[in-house]
Every structure is written in structure tokens, then in C-alpha cells.
N, C-alpha and C positions, 0 to 999 in steps of 0.2 A: 504494500500500500504506500503510495507516495506521501511525502511529508506535506502538511498543510502549508498554505501560503502565509497565513496569519495565525498568531498565538494571541488569545484574548484572556485576560485575567480579570475576574469579577469577584467582588466580596464586600462585606460590610465595612464601614469606616472603622479603622483601628485594627483590622485583621493583619496588616503588614504587607499589603500588595506591592508597595514600592520596593521594600527590601527584597522580596522574592523576585521581582522583575529585574533588579540589579544583579542578583546572583544568577538568574537565568541567562541574562545577557552575557555575563562572564563565560558561562559554559558554552553558549552559542558561538562566541568568538573563538573558543578553542577548536570549534569545528569548521572555522573559516567563514562564519556568518558575520553580517554587519547588522546587529540589532538596533532598532530605534523605537522608543516608546511613543505611543500616541495616546494622549489623555482622553478618557471618556467620562469626564466629570463636568457637570453643569455649571459649577461655580469656580473651578480652578482656572477658568478662562480669564478671570479678572485680574488686572494689575492692582496691587495695593491690598489684596486680601489673601496673600500667600500663607500667612500664619494661620488665619482663621480656617481656610479651606484645606489645609494640610498638603499644599502643593509641594512637589519635590524641591528640596533645597538646592543651593548652588553646588554643594559638594556632591549631592546625589546626581545632579544633572551632569557633573563632570565624569561620573562613572557610567551614565547611560543618558544619551541625548533624548530629550523629551520634546514633543511637538504639541501644539494647541494648548499651551500653558501661558497664562499671564500676558495675553495679547490684546485684551479689550480694556478701555478705560472704564472705571468703576461706575460712571454715569450712563453707560450704554446698556440698552436692552439686548437680549439675545434669546434665540429660540432653538428648539431641537431641529427644526428644518434648516436653519442657517448652519447649525453644527454639522448636520449630515453632509451638506455640500462640502464643507471644509474637510471633514474626516475622510470622505470618499476620495477627495483629491490627494490628501496626504498618503493614504494607504496605497492608492494606485501609483502615485509618483515614487514612493519608496520601493515598491515591487519592481517597477520599471527600471529603477536605478540599481537593482541588485541587492537592496537592503531587506531585512526581515522585520516587519512591523510587529510590535508587541502592544496590543491595545490594553490599556490599564485604566480601570475605573470602577466607581461605585454607583453611578447614576444609571439605573437600568434602562431607561428610555434612550439615553445617549449611547449606551453600549449597543443596543439593537439598531439604533439609527446609523451607527457606524458600520455595522456588519451586514445590514439588509437594506432593501429598497422599501421603505415604509410609506404608507399613505398618511403622512402627518397632517394633523389638523391645522387650520389656519390660525394666525394670531387673533386675539380678541378684537372686537370692534373698538374704535378709538374712544378712549375714556372709560371703557367698561371696567378694566382692572382697577383704575383709580377709584371709581365709584364703589366697587365692592370692598376695596381695602378700607375706604372711609367707613362703610357700613360695618366692616369687621371690627374696627377700633371702637365704634359707637355701641354695637350690639353684642359683640363677642361671637366666637366660633360656633357654640351650640345653637344660637339663634339663627345663624345663617345656614347651619346644617338642617334646621327645621324647614327653612325656606326651600332648600334643595329637595328635602323629602316630599314636600308638597308638589314640586315641579316634576321630579323624576325619582320616585321611590327606589327604583332599581339601582340608580347611581348612588343615592344616599346610603344604601345598604352596604356598599363596598368601601365607604369612606368613614374613618373614625370621626366622631363629632368634634374632636379637638384638633384635627388635622387642618390647620388654617390654610395652608398652601393649596391642597387638593380641593377643599371646599370652594375657595375663590375661583380656581381654574374651572371647576365644573359649572359654576354659575356664569362665568364668562362664556363658556361654550353654549350654555343654555340661551344666553342673550343672542348669540350668533346663530342659533338654530342648528348647532353642530353636535349637540349632546345626544348621541344615539347609543342604544344598547350594543355591546360587543360581546359575542359569545366566546366560549372557551377555545374556539379554534382561531381566535384573533391572530393576525399576522405577527403580533408581538411574540407569540409563543411557538411559532413554527420553527423547523430546523433549516429553513431556506436561508442561504447566505450569498452575498455578492461574490465573495472569494472563499476558497476552501479554508476552514478555520478550526483550530483546536480551541474549544471554549472550556476554560477551567474556572470553577467556583471555589474560592477559599473560605473555610469556616473555622471557627474556634469553639471550644466548649463555652457555653453561654456566660457563665459567671466570669471566666477568664476574659472574655471579650468585653464585658461591662467594666471590669477592673481596668483593662487597658484603655477603654474610652475615658474613664474618669481620670486616669493618670495623664492621658494625652491632653485633656482639657486643662488640667493643672499646669502642664508644661507650656501650653499656649499662653496661659495667664502670666507665667513667669517670663515668657519671651516677649511680653508687651502687646498681646493681642487686643486688649481693651483700647489702647491708644490707636492701634491700627484701625479698629472699627470706628472710633470717633473721627479719625481723619477721613475715612471713607464716607461717613455720614455728612461731614462738613463739605465734602467735595460733591455732594448731590448724588449719592449712590442710587442707582436705578431700582425700581421695584423688583427687577430680576436679581440684581446683586444682593439685595436685602434678604433674599430667601436663604442665604448661606446660614448653615446651622450656627446658632449662637449670636447672630448679628443683633437682633432686637434685644435678646436677653442681656448681652454685654453692654448695650447702651444704658441699661438700668443697673448694671453691676450684679446681675443675678446669675452667678456662675453655676449654682446648683440647678437652676432651671435649664441652663444650657446642657448640662450633663444629662438631665432627664430627657430632653428633646433629642439629644444625640443617640441615647440608648433606644428610644422609640423608633428613630429613623433606622437604626441598625436592624431592628426586628423587621421593618418593612423591606429592607434590602434582602434579608434572608428569605422572606416570603417570595419576593420577585425571583430570587435565584432558583427556588424550587420549581418555578414555572418555566424556566428557560429550557428550550429543547436542546438535546445533545450536549448538556453540560456534564463535565467530569468533576465531581465534587471531591475536594481533597481536604482532609482535616489536618490543620496545622498545629493543633494543640500539643504543646510540649516539644515541638520540633523547631530546628533552626531553619532560617530561610534557605540556606544552601541545600538542606535535605529536601525541602519542598520543591525547590527548583530542579533538583535531580529527578524527582518523580515526574515533574512536568516534562522535562527533556526526554525521559524514557517514553512517555506517551506520544510525544511529537515524533520521535525517531521510529 
């Protein structure tokens, strides 16, 4: 069986995707490959939010080149459709140039957008997001969830009443007439890919994952993430950029709320992973990144 063109690493925040990708790249170079990472993260695209979003640091980029990181000003809006165009171009260009793309990310929709040809929904009508965000602040997420339940009970059933981002997006789509039921055979979960791909999902024992998330947030705070968020806010951070985990919480100094939100997000990432077609799940609990990378390499070879 021929080796796949693309290696894709998915997993919850804090699972150690970057460390594994760096070790995998080292082993690929030993085989004469030229690995390049392509980010599949919705928020790591922004300049000035690198600490908050956990983007690869300068020393990590020195070990493995990363594409689609920190290229947008913080006041810009961005969509999965825009990302898909850029990711397809990066992957195709790398392959044409003889490089080996390693797609790395934790945003499920962006991962699928990079790997497949999705029928992505259009952006919301002008002003819709701002109106619903204002309503969100005035009435709270549970009240807007009740509005969604009246409009589209099937959609509300799939969204947690406290999930502010998904509630607002669903109401935006409702305004645009684009909120339609999607069955379990949705293109999001098929095995169809633009390029032949080894898709790997990394997991950790749940309590260890939560402990790593909490420690990661503490490290962000020690590294000055609160000041980073204040600077981004003062620079007019877009509604898209403000979706970064912890952005709103850190503006009010609520570090514990950021930890809770991040743990909740990690649970949703794991739910998404379980739905991915053709994913090879690897448990990284108690293992070094080099060991996990070796298992991935064996799958690829």
C-alpha cells in the first residue's frame, strides 16, 4: 500500500500535538522527507494572540516550519471557507514542491475543510452577528438557547445551553435561512479526502488531560497572556478573534472560568474526533512524544 500524501494530527487542546509533530518531522527527515506543518486551528491565524491560542513558539517553528500561523491582524474576521482556500493551496503547493504536509490542529471544522471539499455555509448577513452578540450580553446564553429551541428544536438539541459561540452561529444561520437539519451521513463525517491522508487522533486519559489544561493555562498567565488579551482588545479584536478560549474570561481576570471553558471545549473536541471517518486513535497517556511519533510513522510506512 503506498504511503499517504498527507499526515493529519487531530486532538484536544493540551494533548501535545505540536510536540508529537516535531518528533514526527525529525523521523521523517531521517527518511529523506521534507516535512512542513500546516495549522488547522481557527484562532492561531491571528497575530498578537500566540500565547492565548497556544501557537507554536519560535523555537518550535525552528524545529518544524509551520504554515497558516499568525498571518491575520487581530481586527480581521475570518471564516472556514477562507481557511479552506488557503489550506488547499498550501497542501497542494507543498506536495508539488516535494514536501510532506503535516496538518496539525484542534478545530474540527478547519481540519475537515483542509482535507475535503466541503459545502461550507455562507457568512452571516451583515450585522447579524453583532446583533446576536449584543443580545447574548443582555440576555445570556440560556435565553438565546431558548430562542433557538423555538426556531429549530433539532438544532437546539445538539447545542449545550451554555455554548455561547454555537448558539450565536446557529441563530445567524437561522436569520440567513441556512439553518437546515444535517443527518448522520453529513459530508463532515465521510472518509472522502482531497488527497490521500493518514488521519491520527491523539487522546489522553481524561483526568491527565484536564490537569495538563489547567497547568497550561497557569503557564499562559505566567507568560503574560492577560496583557496580550488586553492589547488585542484595545486594538479592536474582531468578533472572530474574540472567540479564542479565555479571551473574554481574561479581560475580567477570571482564570478559573477560562480553565472550565477550556476543559469543556476539550470534551467537544473528543466528541468530534469520535465522529471522524478513518481516524486512527492513539492514546498518548504516559508516553513520550517520540514514542507516539514512532507509532504514527509505522502507520504511515
